[in-house]
mmCIF file as Biopython writes it, N, C-alpha, C and O atoms, coordinates in Angstrom:
data_model
#
loop_
_atom_site.group_PDB
_atom_site.id
_atom_site.type_symbol
_atom_site.label_atom_id
_atom_site.label_alt_id
_atom_site.label_comp_id
_atom_site.label_asym_id
_atom_site.label_entity_id
_atom_site.label_seq_id
_atom_site.pdbx_PDB_ins_code
_atom_site.Cartn_x
_atom_site.Cartn_y
_atom_site.Cartn_z
_atom_site.occupancy
_atom_site.B_iso_or_equiv
_atom_site.auth_seq_id
_atom_site.auth_asym_id
_atom_site.pdbx_PDB_model_num
ATOM 1   N N  . MET A ? 1  ? -14.419 11.528  -6.720  1.0 0.0 1  A 1 
ATOM 2   C CA . MET A ? 1  ? -14.837 10.265  -5.845  1.0 0.0 1  A 1 
ATOM 3   C C  . MET A ? 1  ? -15.316 10.247  -4.879  1.0 0.0 1  A 1 
ATOM 4   O O  . MET A ? 1  ? -14.387 9.936   -4.133  1.0 0.0 1  A 1 
ATOM 5   N N  . GLU A ? 2  ? -16.316 10.386  -4.190  1.0 0.0 2  A 1 
ATOM 6   C CA . GLU A ? 2  ? -16.748 10.250  -3.223  1.0 0.0 2  A 1 
ATOM 7   C C  . GLU A ? 2  ? -17.351 8.865   -2.335  1.0 0.0 2  A 1 
ATOM 8   O O  . GLU A ? 2  ? -18.424 8.288   -2.507  1.0 0.0 2  A 1 
ATOM 9   N N  . LEU A ? 3  ? -16.365 8.587   -1.428  1.0 0.0 3  A 1 
ATOM 10  C CA . LEU A ? 3  ? -16.367 7.130   -0.872  1.0 0.0 3  A 1 
ATOM 11  C C  . LEU A ? 3  ? -17.827 7.474   -0.017  1.0 0.0 3  A 1 
ATOM 12  O O  . LEU A ? 3  ? -18.489 8.478   0.247   1.0 0.0 3  A 1 
ATOM 13  N N  . LYS A ? 4  ? -17.918 5.578   0.315   1.0 0.0 4  A 1 
ATOM 14  C CA . LYS A ? 4  ? -18.886 5.606   0.578   1.0 0.0 4  A 1 
ATOM 15  C C  . LYS A ? 4  ? -18.471 4.910   2.504   1.0 0.0 4  A 1 
ATOM 16  O O  . LYS A ? 4  ? -17.377 4.761   3.047   1.0 0.0 4  A 1 
ATOM 17  N N  . ALA A ? 5  ? -20.220 4.583   3.155   1.0 0.0 5  A 1 
ATOM 18  C CA . ALA A ? 5  ? -19.253 4.274   4.404   1.0 0.0 5  A 1 
ATOM 19  C C  . ALA A ? 5  ? -18.671 2.511   3.708   1.0 0.0 5  A 1 
ATOM 20  O O  . ALA A ? 5  ? -17.602 2.081   4.142   1.0 0.0 5  A 1 
ATOM 21  N N  . THR A ? 6  ? -19.349 1.780   2.822   1.0 0.0 6  A 1 
ATOM 22  C CA . THR A ? 6  ? -19.230 0.696   2.318   1.0 0.0 6  A 1 
ATOM 23  C C  . THR A ? 6  ? -17.827 0.677   1.516   1.0 0.0 6  A 1 
ATOM 24  O O  . THR A ? 6  ? -17.343 -0.355  1.049   1.0 0.0 6  A 1 
ATOM 25  N N  . ASP A ? 7  ? -17.270 1.889   1.424   1.0 0.0 7  A 1 
ATOM 26  C CA . ASP A ? 7  ? -15.375 1.648   0.794   1.0 0.0 7  A 1 
ATOM 27  C C  . ASP A ? 7  ? -14.687 1.765   1.799   1.0 0.0 7  A 1 
ATOM 28  O O  . ASP A ? 7  ? -13.508 1.714   1.448   1.0 0.0 7  A 1 
ATOM 29  N N  . TYR A ? 8  ? -14.801 1.926   3.133   1.0 0.0 8  A 1 
ATOM 30  C CA . TYR A ? 8  ? -14.079 1.682   4.234   1.0 0.0 8  A 1 
ATOM 31  C C  . TYR A ? 8  ? -12.454 1.432   4.206   1.0 0.0 8  A 1 
ATOM 32  O O  . TYR A ? 8  ? -11.447 1.960   4.676   1.0 0.0 8  A 1 
ATOM 33  N N  . ALA A ? 9  ? -12.768 0.414   3.451   1.0 0.0 9  A 1 
ATOM 34  C CA . ALA A ? 9  ? -11.298 -0.528  3.158   1.0 0.0 9  A 1 
ATOM 35  C C  . ALA A ? 9  ? -10.483 0.019   2.084   1.0 0.0 9  A 1 
ATOM 36  O O  . ALA A ? 9  ? -9.484  -0.536  1.629   1.0 0.0 9  A 1 
ATOM 37  N N  . TYR A ? 10 ? -10.946 1.108   1.711   1.0 0.0 10 A 1 
ATOM 38  C CA . TYR A ? 10 ? -10.390 1.973   0.269   1.0 0.0 10 A 1 
ATOM 39  C C  . TYR A ? 10 ? -9.700  3.048   0.591   1.0 0.0 10 A 1 
ATOM 40  O O  . TYR A ? 10 ? -8.811  3.606   -0.053  1.0 0.0 10 A 1 
ATOM 41  N N  . ALA A ? 11 ? -10.169 3.324   1.661   1.0 0.0 11 A 1 
ATOM 42  C CA . ALA A ? 11 ? -9.230  4.684   2.515   1.0 0.0 11 A 1 
ATOM 43  C C  . ALA A ? 11 ? -8.145  4.613   3.479   1.0 0.0 11 A 1 
ATOM 44  O O  . ALA A ? 11 ? -7.929  3.543   4.048   1.0 0.0 11 A 1 
ATOM 45  N N  . GLY A ? 12 ? -7.846  5.049   3.582   1.0 0.0 12 A 1 
ATOM 46  C CA . GLY A ? 12 ? -6.280  5.557   4.591   1.0 0.0 12 A 1 
ATOM 47  C C  . GLY A ? 12 ? -4.785  5.144   4.170   1.0 0.0 12 A 1 
ATOM 48  O O  . GLY A ? 12 ? -4.556  4.633   3.074   1.0 0.0 12 A 1 
ATOM 49  N N  . ARG A ? 13 ? -4.165  5.305   4.762   1.0 0.0 13 A 1 
ATOM 50  C CA . ARG A ? 13 ? -2.630  5.054   4.430   1.0 0.0 13 A 1 
ATOM 51  C C  . ARG A ? 13 ? -2.094  3.779   4.961   1.0 0.0 13 A 1 
ATOM 52  O O  . ARG A ? 13 ? -2.364  3.539   6.138   1.0 0.0 13 A 1 
ATOM 53  N N  . TRP A ? 14 ? -1.249  2.757   4.181   1.0 0.0 14 A 1 
ATOM 54  C CA . TRP A ? 14 ? -0.894  1.398   4.708   1.0 0.0 14 A 1 
ATOM 55  C C  . TRP A ? 14 ? 1.044   1.902   5.112   1.0 0.0 14 A 1 
ATOM 56  O O  . TRP A ? 14 ? 1.619   2.964   4.872   1.0 0.0 14 A 1 
ATOM 57  N N  . TRP A ? 15 ? 1.442   0.940   5.614   1.0 0.0 15 A 1 
ATOM 58  C CA . TRP A ? 15 ? 2.855   0.949   5.864   1.0 0.0 15 A 1 
ATOM 59  C C  . TRP A ? 15 ? 3.395   0.213   5.159   1.0 0.0 15 A 1 
ATOM 60  O O  . TRP A ? 15 ? 2.817   -0.858  4.971   1.0 0.0 15 A 1 
ATOM 61  N N  . ARG A ? 16 ? 4.853   0.466   4.394   1.0 0.0 16 A 1 
ATOM 62  C CA . ARG A ? 16 ? 5.826   -0.844  4.067   1.0 0.0 16 A 1 
ATOM 63  C C  . ARG A ? 16 ? 7.174   -0.361  4.107   1.0 0.0 16 A 1 
ATOM 64  O O  . ARG A ? 16 ? 7.549   0.763   4.440   1.0 0.0 16 A 1 
ATOM 65  N N  . PHE A ? 17 ? 7.802   -1.256  3.760   1.0 0.0 17 A 1 
ATOM 66  C CA . PHE A ? 17 ? 9.051   -0.721  3.638   1.0 0.0 17 A 1 
ATOM 67  C C  . PHE A ? 17 ? 9.848   -0.881  2.079   1.0 0.0 17 A 1 
ATOM 68  O O  . PHE A ? 17 ? 9.410   -1.688  1.259   1.0 0.0 17 A 1 
ATOM 69  N N  . SER A ? 18 ? 10.954  -0.093  1.809   1.0 0.0 18 A 1 
ATOM 70  C CA . SER A ? 18 ? 11.628  0.405   0.703   1.0 0.0 18 A 1 
ATOM 71  C C  . SER A ? 18 ? 11.756  -1.017  -0.521  1.0 0.0 18 A 1 
ATOM 72  O O  . SER A ? 18 ? 11.620  -1.104  -1.742  1.0 0.0 18 A 1 
ATOM 73  N N  . ALA A ? 19 ? 12.092  -1.995  0.609   1.0 0.0 19 A 1 
ATOM 74  C CA . ALA A ? 19 ? 12.405  -3.086  -0.193  1.0 0.0 19 A 1 
ATOM 75  C C  . ALA A ? 19 ? 12.531  -4.770  0.972   1.0 0.0 19 A 1 
ATOM 76  O O  . ALA A ? 19 ? 12.426  -4.992  2.178   1.0 0.0 19 A 1 
ATOM 77  N N  . TYR A ? 20 ? 12.757  -5.460  -0.058  1.0 0.0 20 A 1 
ATOM 78  C CA . TYR A ? 20 ? 12.500  -6.508  0.910   1.0 0.0 20 A 1 
ATOM 79  C C  . TYR A ? 20 ? 13.790  -7.597  0.271   1.0 0.0 20 A 1 
ATOM 80  O O  . TYR A ? 20 ? 14.355  -7.475  -0.816  1.0 0.0 20 A 1 
ATOM 81  N N  . GLU A ? 21 ? 13.993  -8.506  1.161   1.0 0.0 21 A 1 
ATOM 82  C CA . GLU A ? 21 ? 14.681  -9.648  0.774   1.0 0.0 21 A 1 
ATOM 83  C C  . GLU A ? 21 ? 14.420  -10.892 1.589   1.0 0.0 21 A 1 
ATOM 84  O O  . GLU A ? 21 ? 13.467  -11.008 2.359   1.0 0.0 21 A 1 
ATOM 85  N N  . TRP A ? 22 ? 15.432  -11.908 1.338   1.0 0.0 22 A 1 
ATOM 86  C CA . TRP A ? 22 ? 14.851  -13.050 2.008   1.0 0.0 22 A 1 
ATOM 87  C C  . TRP A ? 22 ? 16.120  -13.408 3.006   1.0 0.0 22 A 1 
ATOM 88  O O  . TRP A ? 22 ? 17.319  -13.292 2.755   1.0 0.0 22 A 1 
ATOM 89  N N  . ARG A ? 23 ? 15.493  -13.875 4.204   1.0 0.0 23 A 1 
ATOM 90  C CA . ARG A ? 23 ? 16.362  -13.865 4.743   1.0 0.0 23 A 1 
ATOM 91  C C  . ARG A ? 23 ? 16.118  -14.811 5.763   1.0 0.0 23 A 1 
ATOM 92  O O  . ARG A ? 23 ? 14.935  -14.677 6.077   1.0 0.0 23 A 1 
ATOM 93  N N  . TYR A ? 24 ? 16.819  -15.993 6.657   1.0 0.0 24 A 1 
ATOM 94  C CA . TYR A ? 24 ? 16.535  -17.422 6.899   1.0 0.0 24 A 1 
ATOM 95  C C  . TYR A ? 24 ? 15.039  -17.694 6.931   1.0 0.0 24 A 1 
ATOM 96  O O  . TYR A ? 24 ? 14.365  -17.902 7.940   1.0 0.0 24 A 1 
ATOM 97  N N  . GLY A ? 25 ? 14.554  -17.654 5.449   1.0 0.0 25 A 1 
ATOM 98  C CA . GLY A ? 25 ? 13.596  -18.664 4.775   1.0 0.0 25 A 1 
ATOM 99  C C  . GLY A ? 25 ? 12.413  -18.013 5.069   1.0 0.0 25 A 1 
ATOM 100 O O  . GLY A ? 25 ? 11.334  -18.605 5.060   1.0 0.0 25 A 1 
ATOM 101 N N  . LEU A ? 26 ? 12.571  -16.446 5.416   1.0 0.0 26 A 1 
ATOM 102 C CA . LEU A ? 26 ? 11.543  -15.484 5.684   1.0 0.0 26 A 1 
ATOM 103 C C  . LEU A ? 26 ? 11.400  -13.936 4.846   1.0 0.0 26 A 1 
ATOM 104 O O  . LEU A ? 26 ? 12.398  -13.223 4.746   1.0 0.0 26 A 1 
ATOM 105 N N  . ILE A ? 27 ? 10.568  -13.668 4.485   1.0 0.0 27 A 1 
ATOM 106 C CA . ILE A ? 27 ? 10.510  -12.259 3.868   1.0 0.0 27 A 1 
ATOM 107 C C  . ILE A ? 27 ? 10.918  -11.490 4.933   1.0 0.0 27 A 1 
ATOM 108 O O  . ILE A ? 27 ? 10.240  -11.633 5.951   1.0 0.0 27 A 1 
ATOM 109 N N  . ALA A ? 28 ? 12.033  -10.549 4.998   1.0 0.0 28 A 1 
ATOM 110 C CA . ALA A ? 28 ? 12.248  -9.445  5.596   1.0 0.0 28 A 1 
ATOM 111 C C  . ALA A ? 28 ? 12.353  -8.081  4.783   1.0 0.0 28 A 1 
ATOM 112 O O  . ALA A ? 28 ? 12.445  -7.907  3.567   1.0 0.0 28 A 1 
ATOM 113 N N  . PRO A ? 29 ? 12.307  -7.056  5.961   1.0 0.0 29 A 1 
ATOM 114 C CA . PRO A ? 29 ? 12.925  -5.813  5.385   1.0 0.0 29 A 1 
ATOM 115 C C  . PRO A ? 29 ? 14.535  -5.456  4.953   1.0 0.0 29 A 1 
ATOM 116 O O  . PRO A ? 29 ? 15.458  -5.125  5.697   1.0 0.0 29 A 1 
ATOM 117 N N  . ALA A ? 30 ? 14.529  -5.615  3.707   1.0 0.0 30 A 1 
ATOM 118 C CA . ALA A ? 30 ? 16.263  -5.243  3.452   1.0 0.0 30 A 1 
ATOM 119 C C  . ALA A ? 30 ? 16.982  -4.539  4.517   1.0 0.0 30 A 1 
ATOM 120 O O  . ALA A ? 30 ? 16.314  -3.737  5.169   1.0 0.0 30 A 1 
ATOM 121 N N  . ARG A ? 31 ? 18.165  -4.680  4.803   1.0 0.0 31 A 1 
ATOM 122 C CA . ARG A ? 31 ? 19.163  -3.704  5.666   1.0 0.0 31 A 1 
ATOM 123 C C  . ARG A ? 31 ? 19.081  -2.707  4.850   1.0 0.0 31 A 1 
ATOM 124 O O  . ARG A ? 31 ? 19.225  -2.638  3.630   1.0 0.0 31 A 1 
ATOM 125 N N  . GLY A ? 32 ? 18.814  -1.878  5.708   1.0 0.0 32 A 1 
ATOM 126 C CA . GLY A ? 32 ? 18.736  0.183   4.753   1.0 0.0 32 A 1 
ATOM 127 C C  . GLY A ? 32 ? 17.571  0.248   4.559   1.0 0.0 32 A 1 
ATOM 128 O O  . GLY A ? 32 ? 17.387  1.228   3.838   1.0 0.0 32 A 1 
ATOM 129 N N  . ALA A ? 33 ? 16.512  -0.309  4.821   1.0 0.0 33 A 1 
ATOM 130 C CA . ALA A ? 33 ? 15.613  -0.179  3.997   1.0 0.0 33 A 1 
ATOM 131 C C  . ALA A ? 33 ? 13.949  0.959   4.539   1.0 0.0 33 A 1 
ATOM 132 O O  . ALA A ? 33 ? 13.116  0.619   5.379   1.0 0.0 33 A 1 
ATOM 133 N N  . ARG A ? 34 ? 13.947  1.568   4.158   1.0 0.0 34 A 1 
ATOM 134 C CA . ARG A ? 34 ? 12.852  2.624   4.767   1.0 0.0 34 A 1 
ATOM 135 C C  . ARG A ? 34 ? 11.549  2.105   5.193   1.0 0.0 34 A 1 
ATOM 136 O O  . ARG A ? 34 ? 11.201  0.972   4.864   1.0 0.0 34 A 1 
ATOM 137 N N  . LEU A ? 35 ? 10.812  2.868   5.904   1.0 0.0 35 A 1 
ATOM 138 C CA . LEU A ? 35 ? 9.609   2.390   6.303   1.0 0.0 35 A 1 
ATOM 139 C C  . LEU A ? 35 ? 8.864   3.409   5.967   1.0 0.0 35 A 1 
ATOM 140 O O  . LEU A ? 35 ? 8.633   4.380   6.688   1.0 0.0 35 A 1 
ATOM 141 N N  . GLU A ? 36 ? 8.318   3.164   4.475   1.0 0.0 36 A 1 
ATOM 142 C CA . GLU A ? 36 ? 7.033   4.131   4.398   1.0 0.0 36 A 1 
ATOM 143 C C  . GLU A ? 36 ? 5.876   4.371   4.106   1.0 0.0 36 A 1 
ATOM 144 O O  . GLU A ? 36 ? 5.209   3.337   4.138   1.0 0.0 36 A 1 
ATOM 145 N N  . THR A ? 37 ? 5.109   5.548   3.738   1.0 0.0 37 A 1 
ATOM 146 C CA . THR A ? 37 ? 3.486   5.038   3.764   1.0 0.0 37 A 1 
ATOM 147 C C  . THR A ? 37 ? 3.117   5.346   2.351   1.0 0.0 37 A 1 
ATOM 148 O O  . THR A ? 37 ? 3.363   6.262   1.566   1.0 0.0 37 A 1 
ATOM 149 N N  . TYR A ? 38 ? 2.400   4.182   2.321   1.0 0.0 38 A 1 
ATOM 150 C CA . TYR A ? 38 ? 1.401   4.450   0.865   1.0 0.0 38 A 1 
ATOM 151 C C  . TYR A ? 38 ? -0.032  4.485   0.378   1.0 0.0 38 A 1 
ATOM 152 O O  . TYR A ? 38 ? -0.605  4.911   1.380   1.0 0.0 38 A 1 
ATOM 153 N N  . ASP A ? 39 ? -0.965  4.300   -0.543  1.0 0.0 39 A 1 
ATOM 154 C CA . ASP A ? 39 ? -2.164  4.072   -0.574  1.0 0.0 39 A 1 
ATOM 155 C C  . ASP A ? 39 ? -2.169  3.295   -1.568  1.0 0.0 39 A 1 
ATOM 156 O O  . ASP A ? 39 ? -2.093  3.641   -2.747  1.0 0.0 39 A 1 
ATOM 157 N N  . PRO A ? 40 ? -2.293  1.756   -0.978  1.0 0.0 40 A 1 
ATOM 158 C CA . PRO A ? 40 ? -2.377  1.072   -2.091  1.0 0.0 40 A 1 
ATOM 159 C C  . PRO A ? 40 ? -3.886  0.740   -3.089  1.0 0.0 40 A 1 
ATOM 160 O O  . PRO A ? 40 ? -4.131  -0.200  -3.846  1.0 0.0 40 A 1 
ATOM 161 N N  . TRP A ? 41 ? -4.523  1.669   -2.791  1.0 0.0 41 A 1 
ATOM 162 C CA . TRP A ? 41 ? -6.028  1.609   -3.313  1.0 0.0 41 A 1 
ATOM 163 C C  . TRP A ? 41 ? -5.925  3.260   -4.531  1.0 0.0 41 A 1 
ATOM 164 O O  . TRP A ? 41 ? -6.985  3.524   -5.099  1.0 0.0 41 A 1 
ATOM 165 N N  . GLU A ? 42 ? -5.172  3.845   -4.715  1.0 0.0 42 A 1 
ATOM 166 C CA . GLU A ? 42 ? -5.035  4.876   -5.407  1.0 0.0 42 A 1 
ATOM 167 C C  . GLU A ? 42 ? -5.157  4.242   -6.827  1.0 0.0 42 A 1 
ATOM 168 O O  . GLU A ? 42 ? -6.249  4.248   -7.395  1.0 0.0 42 A 1 
ATOM 169 N N  . SER A ? 43 ? -4.349  3.842   -7.251  1.0 0.0 43 A 1 
ATOM 170 C CA . SER A ? 43 ? -4.432  2.768   -8.904  1.0 0.0 43 A 1 
ATOM 171 C C  . SER A ? 43 ? -5.875  2.777   -9.288  1.0 0.0 43 A 1 
ATOM 172 O O  . SER A ? 43 ? -6.263  3.116   -10.406 1.0 0.0 43 A 1 
ATOM 173 N N  . LEU A ? 44 ? -7.051  2.189   -7.815  1.0 0.0 44 A 1 
ATOM 174 C CA . LEU A ? 44 ? -7.943  1.626   -8.061  1.0 0.0 44 A 1 
ATOM 175 C C  . LEU A ? 44 ? -9.025  3.037   -8.095  1.0 0.0 44 A 1 
ATOM 176 O O  . LEU A ? 44 ? -9.956  3.103   -8.898  1.0 0.0 44 A 1 
ATOM 177 N N  . ARG A ? 45 ? -8.765  3.954   -7.242  1.0 0.0 45 A 1 
ATOM 178 C CA . ARG A ? 45 ? -9.743  4.806   -7.739  1.0 0.0 45 A 1 
ATOM 179 C C  . ARG A ? 45 ? -9.528  5.605   -8.890  1.0 0.0 45 A 1 
ATOM 180 O O  . ARG A ? 45 ? -10.521 6.019   -9.488  1.0 0.0 45 A 1 
ATOM 181 N N  . ARG A ? 46 ? -8.333  5.906   -9.320  1.0 0.0 46 A 1 
ATOM 182 C CA . ARG A ? 46 ? -7.731  6.921   -10.387 1.0 0.0 46 A 1 
ATOM 183 C C  . ARG A ? 46 ? -8.725  5.831   -11.845 1.0 0.0 46 A 1 
ATOM 184 O O  . ARG A ? 46 ? -9.069  6.394   -12.884 1.0 0.0 46 A 1 
ATOM 185 N N  . MET A ? 47 ? -8.951  4.666   -11.654 1.0 0.0 47 A 1 
ATOM 186 C CA . MET A ? 47 ? -9.381  3.542   -12.394 1.0 0.0 47 A 1 
ATOM 187 C C  . MET A ? 47 ? -10.313 4.159   -12.612 1.0 0.0 47 A 1 
ATOM 188 O O  . MET A ? 47 ? -10.392 4.838   -13.635 1.0 0.0 47 A 1 
ATOM 189 N N  . ARG A ? 48 ? -11.627 4.074   -11.390 1.0 0.0 48 A 1 
ATOM 190 C CA . ARG A ? 48 ? -12.662 4.312   -11.463 1.0 0.0 48 A 1 
ATOM 191 C C  . ARG A ? 48 ? -13.088 6.034   -12.251 1.0 0.0 48 A 1 
ATOM 192 O O  . ARG A ? 48 ? -13.988 6.457   -12.976 1.0 0.0 48 A 1 
ATOM 193 N N  . ARG A ? 49 ? -11.973 6.556   -11.657 1.0 0.0 49 A 1 
ATOM 194 C CA . ARG A ? 49 ? -12.750 8.062   -12.075 1.0 0.0 49 A 1 
ATOM 195 C C  . ARG A ? 49 ? -12.664 8.335   -13.916 1.0 0.0 49 A 1 
ATOM 196 O O  . ARG A ? 49 ? -13.404 9.102   -14.532 1.0 0.0 49 A 1 
ATOM 197 N N  . VAL A ? 50 ? -12.008 7.826   -14.274 1.0 0.0 50 A 1 
ATOM 198 C CA . VAL A ? 50 ? -11.478 7.266   -15.474 1.0 0.0 50 A 1 
ATOM 199 C C  . VAL A ? 50 ? -12.540 6.466   -16.693 1.0 0.0 50 A 1 
ATOM 200 O O  . VAL A ? 50 ? -12.594 6.599   -17.916 1.0 0.0 50 A 1 
ATOM 201 N N  . SER A ? 51 ? -13.287 5.637   -15.771 1.0 0.0 51 A 1 
ATOM 202 C CA . SER A ? 51 ? -14.453 5.147   -16.863 1.0 0.0 51 A 1 
ATOM 203 C C  . SER A ? 51 ? -15.743 5.827   -16.081 1.0 0.0 51 A 1 
ATOM 204 O O  . SER A ? 51 ? -16.876 5.716   -16.548 1.0 0.0 51 A 1 
#
């Protein structure tokens, strides 16, 4: 699939932690969680290729 200029929001990698927990009333990275990159749009691109 070829990305267009209007698809810029679907490009790039995002950061997240491998696990989260409630701490002092907030959602925070769990102790020992790893910071990792991921592509939140990969499944959308896969579905577009199939249909």
